[in-house]
SERO-4910 file (N, C-alpha, C, O; in steps of 0.05 Angstrom, whole numbers):
BEGIN
 pado doro    nc1    nc2    nc3   cac1   cac2   cac3    cc1    cc2    cc3    oc1    oc2    oc3
  Met    A     17    -22      0     -1      3      0     18     26     -1     15     45    -16
  Ala    A     39     24     15     54     47     14     65     58    -14     64     81    -20
  Lys    A     76     38    -31     85     47    -58     59     59    -74     62     77    -90
  Trp    A     37     50    -69     12     63    -85      8     90    -76      2    107    -93
  Arg    A     10     96    -52      5    124    -41     24    142    -53     18    166    -54
  Lys    A     48    136    -61     69    151    -70     66    159   -100     79    176   -110
  Arg    A     46    145   -113     43    145   -145     26    167   -149     12    174   -130
  Pro    A     24    181   -173      7    201   -179    -20    191   -190    -41    205   -190
  Thr    A    -18    165   -200    -40    153   -213    -46    123   -198    -30    113   -183
  Thr    A    -70    113   -204    -75     85   -193    -71     64   -214    -79     41   -211
  Thr    A    -59     73   -238    -58     49   -255    -31     36   -252    -12     48   -243
  Asp    A    -30     12   -261     -5     -6   -260     17      8   -277     12     23   -296
  Ala    A     42      1   -270     63     13   -289     68     -9   -310     63    -33   -305
  Arg    A     75     -2   -332     84    -18   -354    105    -41   -349    126    -33   -338
  Arg    A    104    -64   -355    121    -85   -350    141    -91   -373    164   -100   -369
  Gly    A    132    -86   -395    144    -98   -419    173    -79   -423    182    -64   -407
  Pro    A    182    -84   -444    208    -71   -456    202    -40   -460    179    -33   -468
  Ala    A    221    -24   -456    219      3   -453    211     14   -483    196     34   -485
  Ser    A    220      2   -501    214     14   -526    212    -14   -548    231    -29   -553
  Thr    A    186    -16   -558    184    -37   -578    177    -27   -606    169    -41   -624
  Val    A    180      0   -606    167     12   -632    190     15   -654    210     28   -649
  Leu    A    187      3   -676    205      6   -697    204     23   -710    181     33   -711
  Thr    A    225     35   -727    224     57   -745    211     44   -769    207     20   -772
  Ala    A    203     64   -791    186     55   -814    204     40   -832    195     22   -846
  Glu    A    234     47   -831    250     30   -846    257      1   -834    261    -19   -848
  Gln    A    257      1   -807    260    -28   -795    237    -45   -800    239    -69   -805
  Glu    A    212    -31   -797    185    -49   -805    189    -58   -832    186    -82   -838
  Ala    A    197    -39   -850    193    -47   -877    214    -69   -884    208    -86   -901
  Ile    A    236    -71   -873    257    -92   -873    246   -117   -861    249   -138   -873
  Ala    A    233   -115   -839    222   -141   -827    198   -152   -843    196   -176   -844
  Val    A    180   -136   -854    158   -144   -871    170   -157   -898    161   -178   -905
  Ala    A    188   -145   -910    199   -153   -934    211   -181   -931    204   -201   -945
  Phe    A    231   -182   -910    243   -209   -898    222   -231   -894    225   -253   -905
  Arg    A    203   -226   -880    181   -247   -876    167   -256   -901    162   -279   -905
  Arg    A    160   -237   -918    145   -242   -945    163   -258   -962    155   -278   -974
  His    A    186   -249   -962    206   -262   -982    219   -293   -977    224   -310   -995
  Thr    A    222   -295   -948    230   -318   -937    210   -339   -931    217   -362   -932
  Leu    A    186   -331   -924    166   -351   -910    176   -369   -889    170   -393   -886
  Leu    A    193   -355   -876    199   -370   -852    183   -369   -825    168   -349   -822
  Ala    A    185   -386   -807    166   -382   -784    176   -361   -771    198   -352   -776
  Leu    A    157   -349   -750    165   -326   -737    192   -327   -721    208   -309   -724
  Asp    A    194   -349   -704    218   -350   -690    241   -350   -706    261   -338   -697
  Asp    A    245   -362   -729    266   -364   -748    272   -335   -759    295   -326   -759
  Cys    A    249   -319   -769    254   -292   -776    267   -278   -754    286   -264   -759
  Leu    A    257   -281   -728    266   -264   -707    295   -265   -703    308   -245   -699
  Tyr    A    307   -294   -703    333   -300   -696    350   -288   -720    371   -277   -716
  Ala    A    340   -291   -747    354   -279   -767    358   -248   -766    381   -239   -770
  Leu    A    337   -233   -761    333   -205   -761    347   -194   -737    355   -171   -740
  Gln    A    350   -207   -714    363   -195   -692    391   -187   -694    402   -174   -676
  Ala    A    403   -196   -714    431   -186   -718    430   -156   -730    445   -138   -722
  Thr    A    413   -151   -748    410   -124   -762    391   -106   -743    396    -82   -743
  Ile    A    374   -115   -731    355   -103   -715    352   -108   -688    334   -122   -680
  Pro    A    373    -97   -668    376   -110   -642    354   -107   -622    352   -120   -601
  Gln    A    338    -87   -631    317    -79   -605    290    -95   -620    267    -88   -612
  Leu    A    291   -110   -635    270   -129   -646    263   -150   -624    279   -165   -614
  Phe    A    238   -150   -619    228   -172   -601    206   -189   -618    197   -181   -639
  Arg    A    197   -212   -606    179   -230   -621    148   -214   -625    135   -216   -646
  Thr    A    140   -200   -604    117   -186   -608    119   -164   -629    100   -161   -646
  Gly    A    141   -149   -629    143   -129   -650    143   -139   -677    135   -125   -696
  Leu    A    155   -166   -681    159   -177   -711    132   -189   -714    126   -194   -738
  His    A    115   -196   -698     88   -208   -702     69   -185   -711     51   -190   -728
  Arg    A     72   -163   -702     54   -140   -711     61   -132   -736     49   -113   -747
***
């Protein structure tokens, strides 16, 4: 209860990664890669993480 009293709002804090938003260029790369290779989502994620380090599975799925 004490930690809730110090907060300005009663909503819960976000628990996910701080930034999952991709730039338009990164999103275009991911979409083109998925369409071209037709790989499974996890395989695309592992292949693209070298070029887009902030990429997560949820961001790739979107």
